[in-house]
Each structure stands twice: as C-alpha cells, then as structure tokens.
C-alpha positions, 0 to 999 in steps of 0.5 A: 605277586601278579597285579591282579593278586595284589589288587585282590589282597587290597580289596580284602583289606578294605572289605575288612573295614566295612561289613562281611558278606558275599562278593557280587558274582555274575557267572556269565560275565566272568565267562566273558572276562575269561574270553577276552583277547590278548589285545584287550588284556594289554589294554587293561595295563594302559597307563592313565587317563587325563582328568578331563575324560569324565568331567561334566558326565558319568565317568563310566560314560566317558571311558566307555567301560564295558563296551570299549575297555571290556570293564577291565581298564580301571577296575579289577575284580577279586579273585572268584568274583565278577562284575556285570555290565552296564546299568540303565544309568550308564554306570557299572552294575553289581548284582547278588541274587535279586539285589543289584547296585549301579554305580557311576561318578560324575562331576558337577560344579567342579566336584566329582561325586559318586551316584548310586541306584538300587534295584531288587528283582530288577525293579528300582528301589527308593534311595532311602530304602537301604544303606550304602557305604564306601571305603576308598583306599588310596595308593598312599594307604589313606582309607576314606569312609564315605556315606550317601545320602538320597538326592534326585532319585539317587544316593549321592556320596556325601563328600567330593571325590578328590583327585587324583582318581586312583583308588580301590573302592569297596562298596557295602550295600545293606537292604533288609536281610540282603547284603551286596559288596562291590569292589573295583580299582580306578586308575585315571591319570596313572602311569605305570613304570617299573623301577628300571623304566624310572631310572632309565627315563632320567626322572629324579625324585624328591620329597615334598616338605618344609621350605622357606619361600621368598617372593620378590619384585624386580625393580630397575636400578643403577650403580653409583658412587658412594657419595658418603666416601666420595670427595670433590678436591679443591685447592682452597687457595688460588695459584698456579699449578706447578706439579701434577703428581696422579693421573686419572683412574689411579688409586691413591693412598690417604696423604698421598701428594696429588698436586702442587700449586704456587700461591701468593695467598699462602706465601702471606699466610706463612710470612704472617705466621713467621712474623708472629713467631718472632713477636711472641719470642721477643715479647716472651723474653722481655716479659721474663726480664721485667718479671725478674726486675720486678721481683728484685724490686728494681723495675716497677710493677707496671712495667712487668704488667705491661710486658705480660700483656704484650706477650699475651697478645703476641701469643694470641696472634701466633695461634691465629696465624697457626689456625689460618694455615691449618684451615688450608691443610698447609705447614708452616714452611720455610725458606724459599718454599713459602708459596708452595702449596701441596694438595693431598688425598683425603683418604684412600680411593680412586682418582675418578676426575681430574681437572687440573693441568701443569701451569694452570691457574686454578681458583680457590674453589675449583674441583681439580679432582674427584676421589672415590673409595670403591670398596663400597658403592650405592645401587640406587633403586627406582621405585614406582608409587604402587611398590612403595609399601614393599620397599622398606628400610632394612629389607633384603634385596638381590642385585643382578647386573644386566651386562654380565653374570654377577649378583650380590646381596644386600639391604636397603639403606635409604628410602626416599620420602618424596615422589618425582613430579614427572616420573612419579617415582621414588628412590631407594638405595642399597649400600653394596660391598665391592671388594673386587671392583666389579660393580662400577658406577653407571652399571645398570642392575635389576634389584629383586626386592623380597616382599616375603620371606616365610616358611611353608609346610609343603613346597616342591621345586618349580620344574616339577609342576606341569600344566595338564588340561588347565590345571597344575599337577605334580607327578606323585611316586606310587608303588608301581609308577606314578599318578597325576596329582592336582595341586593348588600353588601358593607363593613361589621363588626360583627354587621353591613353590608352595603347595596349598592344596593337593600334597602332603608333606613327605610325599614323593614326587617327580622333581626333575623330568616330569615333562617325560611323565607328561608325554608318557601320559599323552601317549597313553591317552592317545591310545585310549581314544578309540 
C-alpha cells in the first residue's frame, strides 16, 4: 500500500469518529496538485521539521505551506479530495460550496493551539455561528477529540496540542444545514526510515518502562585501617630484645612468635611464682599431717587450725603470682629461661609497623609492632554540613578508587555527630570487605552515597535523550520511521532516566544511536530551509 493510500485509510477511520458528510473539494487546487513537479513530490517525502519552526506564529506561515512546499509536505488529502490555498489569516483554507474553513496552529505562552475562522459565501462568520470539532489521531493509535470555543474573533481549540506535532487531523464543521469536513496530516519532527535503514544505521530500540532509579551524591574519602581490628603491640615488660622473628609487611597468624625480650622483671615474677608454689606445697603437707594427728587425738585442734590457715594463705599467694604472669601473657617458665619473654601476635593480620631491633632496650609501654587485619577496612568519608541530611546510618554507598578501576558496595556504619571547627565537615565511615587486599590504607576514593532508591513508572536509557532546540527529546519508533518526542525528565542515575512527562510505558524508542537520528533530522531541516 502506498503512503497516500495508507493516509487515505487513516483519514477514513477518523471521519467515522465524527459526523459523516462530504469532504472539501477544490477542483482547481486538485489540478495544481496533479501538475506538481518531481522535485516537489520528493520534497513532500522530506523527513521532518524541528519543533522551533512554528513557535510564536502560525505554523502555516513558518512552514510556508502552499507557496513553499506546494501544500503537501505536512498534510495529505484523501483520494478524490483536495485542499485550497492560504486563507486571509495565513492558514489552510478548506471549502465546500459556499462554506469555508481556515485553520492554523500557533504557539503562545509555550502552548500550541488550533485557531479557526469561518466563512460563508466569502463573508466572515461569527465564531459562535457554527459548531467545530476535531479528531486528532497520533501514530500510536491514540485519538483525541477536541472542541473549540470563541476567543478574540476566532475559534480556539479547548486544549493545547501536545508535541510531537505528528498526527492526522480531521475537522468537522456544522453550519445550519451545511457541513464541511477537512483532513490533513502533520509530520513535524518526523524521520522516515525503513526497517532496512534502521538496521543499517546502528540504532538499537528499547521499550520505556518501569525501572529502579538511584540518585546519589559523590563525596571524597580515604581507605583507612579498621581500628577495631588493629593492634599496637607493646611488651608490657621492660627488657632487652634477644630475637625478632617477623619482618615489616609480613602476614602473621594468631599466637605466632613476634619477638623475644630478656626481662629481669619477668624473672622476678617467675621466681615469685616458683617460691609460692613451694610454700603452698609445704603448707599442704603440714596441713594434711596435722589434720591426721588431730583426728587421731594425738595433737591439739589448735595445731590443726593453724596449719589450715597457713595453707590457705600459701594458696592465695600462689594464685596471685600466677595472675601477675597472666597479665603479661607469660608462662611460668623454668630452668635458665626465667627472664625469656615471648611476644606473640594477638590475631591474624599484617605487620604494618615495626619499631624493634635486636639488642635494643625497650620500655614496657613502647609500641614495637602494629598488626592490622586487612580482611576488612574502613572507607572514611568527608561529609560537608549541607549533605549531612543525606548521609544516614545504614545508607547504601558505592566506592570507586581514584587511582585504578575498582569499585565496591557497602553500608554506612558510622556517622560523626560533630563538625570540625576548621573544615566544617563531619566524618562518616563504611566498613568494607577486602578479601583480595585491593583496598589499601591511604588510597583515595570517591564515595557515591545513595540519596534515594525508588521505582519509577517510565524510564529510558540516558544516551537516548538528546537536546533539540533547548528541549530534551527522545526519538520514538513509529510505523514508517521515528518522531521527535519532547520529554520532561526526573530522577536519574548512570543507567536510567525517569520520564515524568511525554512518554508512555511500553513506547519503543532509540536507546542507542539517537545522535544519528538527530543528525538526520538536522539534514532534513536544512533541506527545507528555502
């Protein structure tokens, strides 16, 4: 089916929605249509016009219908019918017998509306002298019935004509016993492409629909040690280093020997323990002997009670000596090793600092090793005061390294309550799993804090949105190509952009390669700039 026949079928369907009657016929104009040159016919098949061609004045004037595009570029006539030339207001003029209708579309205050003027036998009629209705059919099959009301000497459509201005329009005018039907097609912002051309252009289609959109703010941060799993190892006893068993950067296991210190203090504690053990052993033997003698009524009860008291005191002294050694993490030892103090790793981790050398005298409180378990680290975030309301405990974040390609996800585990006096910033923290040791302390990172995570009804991919004459548009697939669809966007992330207005769920759109369509639209516009 040819394009002209297809439009004729569409027109016929629209006319069923309004009243029946005869279509406008202008035989002279029909003859002129037949005589159009091949160049003008090609011109009628041009792709599209940008939205800015008619804003602020009648569309018919901007596009130069009847004198520039032979009245065929944006409207087609049904078979056996024709349209007249321009009317006195610069619009399309449709006539039937003595009755005439002039129609134009103009934009004011950002809204495009149809305006109409009525004529009978060449004389202007009052706007309220007749009834005018319009059925507007969109490429997606939607049909909109629009009424008209008098305004400033003309009939003005009751609602604005939403973009894109790609539609088939069917007007029904009733004046007394006379009636007139006028039909035309508008293809402003349309790009005609076949399936083969679409495939060759590299344009990929997707369907607009429900999606989750996460909006986030990006804050600077730095990877730090997990201080809950970082230990500063101290000797707890002064002494001289006899052995250093590990090196800086070495991975150690819990209980592994780190160093050996010769400590006179430890020797004294062990000696005290040994003496307490011997005193307790002697006191227990004495107690058992006196108890037996008392039971056999050989010795007095006083001797038995005294022996028991001495044994109890010896037991308390023994326990005290053991507790002192437990505080230092040392065993009882024996032989010539009373002064040998072994320092061991408190948990699995990496030796990140080492401040000890063979033969060195160390103090009891000196930090000789720092061991950190790097299986988890902290990503410390610097939060400006203005963003504190968006950074919440448990909030989801995405962390990206600045030095190399690496990302991770996590949750905020801490938000500081105080602002720094100089920086006026607070600190927040994310506990980050680090199984491959990729996140090293000191690494600078960017932290994307999710401020909202919502499901939206209609969303498209970000690359589908193009800027056209200062408006955001999406190229929507229609039967014979694409049309420019202005949209209003909402929330957005790296994968989806919410469409608040202008696009329905399920609409097929150019997800990739939309810039190609924008370029084709620009070429079409340039070709029509006579």
